[in-house]
C-alpha positions as CSV (number, residue, x, y, z in Angstrom):
1,M,0.0,0.0,0.0
2,N,1.7,3.2,-1.2
3,S,0.2,6.5,0.1
4,T,2.3,8.8,-2.1
5,P,0.3,10.8,-4.6
6,P,1.4,10.0,-8.2
7,A,2.4,13.7,-8.8
8,L,5.1,13.5,-6.0
9,A,6.6,10.2,-7.1
10,P,9.1,11.8,-9.6
11,I,10.2,14.3,-6.9
12,F,10.8,11.6,-4.4
13,A,12.7,9.6,-7.0
14,V,15.0,12.6,-7.7
15,L,15.5,13.2,-3.9
16,E,16.3,9.5,-3.4
17,D,18.9,9.6,-6.2
18,A,20.5,12.8,-4.8
19,L,20.7,11.2,-1.3
20,L,22.3,8.0,-2.7
21,T,24.8,10.1,-4.7
22,A,25.7,12.2,-1.6
23,Q,26.0,9.1,0.5
24,A,28.3,7.5,-2.1
25,A,30.5,10.6,-2.2
26,F,30.6,10.8,1.6
27,D,31.7,7.1,1.8
28,K,34.6,7.8,-0.5
29,L,36.1,10.4,2.0
30,P,38.9,9.2,4.3
31,G,37.6,8.7,7.8
32,S,33.9,8.7,6.9
33,A,33.3,5.5,8.7
34,V,34.5,7.0,12.0
35,I,32.3,10.1,11.4
36,R,29.3,7.9,10.6
37,R,29.8,5.8,13.8
38,Y,30.2,8.9,15.9
39,V,27.0,10.5,14.5
40,Q,25.0,7.3,14.9
41,S,26.0,6.7,18.5
42,S,25.5,10.4,19.5
43,H,22.2,10.6,17.7
44,Q,21.0,7.4,19.4
45,N,21.5,9.0,22.8
46,D,20.5,12.5,22.1
47,P,19.2,13.6,18.6
48,G,19.3,17.3,19.6
49,R,23.0,17.1,20.3
50,T,23.6,16.0,16.7
51,L,21.8,19.0,15.3
52,L,23.6,21.3,17.7
53,E,27.0,19.9,16.7
54,L,26.1,20.2,13.0
55,L,25.1,23.9,13.5
56,L,28.3,24.6,15.4
57,L,30.4,23.0,12.7
58,I,28.7,25.1,10.0
59,F,29.1,28.2,12.0
60,A,32.8,27.5,12.7
61,I,33.5,26.9,9.0
62,R,31.6,30.0,8.0
63,T,33.5,32.1,10.5
64,L,36.9,30.8,9.4
65,L,36.1,31.5,5.7
66,Q,34.5,34.9,6.4
67,S,37.5,36.2,8.4
68,R,39.9,35.4,5.6
69,T,37.8,37.1,2.9
70,R,36.6,40.2,4.8
71,A,40.0,42.0,4.7
72,E,40.4,41.3,1.0
73,R,37.0,42.8,0.2
74,N,37.4,46.0,2.1
75,G,40.9,46.8,1.2
76,K,41.1,49.1,4.3
77,H,43.2,48.8,7.4
78,F,42.1,49.3,10.9
79,I,44.9,51.7,11.5
80,Q,45.1,54.8,9.4
81,F,48.6,56.1,8.8
82,S,49.3,59.7,7.9
83,E,51.6,60.6,5.0
84,K,54.4,61.5,7.4
85,V,54.5,58.1,9.0
86,C,53.8,56.1,5.8
87,C,56.6,57.7,3.6
């Protein structure tokens, strides 16, 4: 007995294919088995912890990438030197 409406079947097929492709790519990464075991054991004990750790990881990566590119975009320094000091 399948309760999925026929209009949503192609969307679910595409999503399933995308998830399988992402899983295959993740399994090719070195250390992915260790990460998978850690997430499974922590999620089993506390699913909220897994979500919190994922959000913290995304925030840390975003912060690291943002701090490196912010100085390049602005082109300004925090300290303004006068012409007498600079030259």
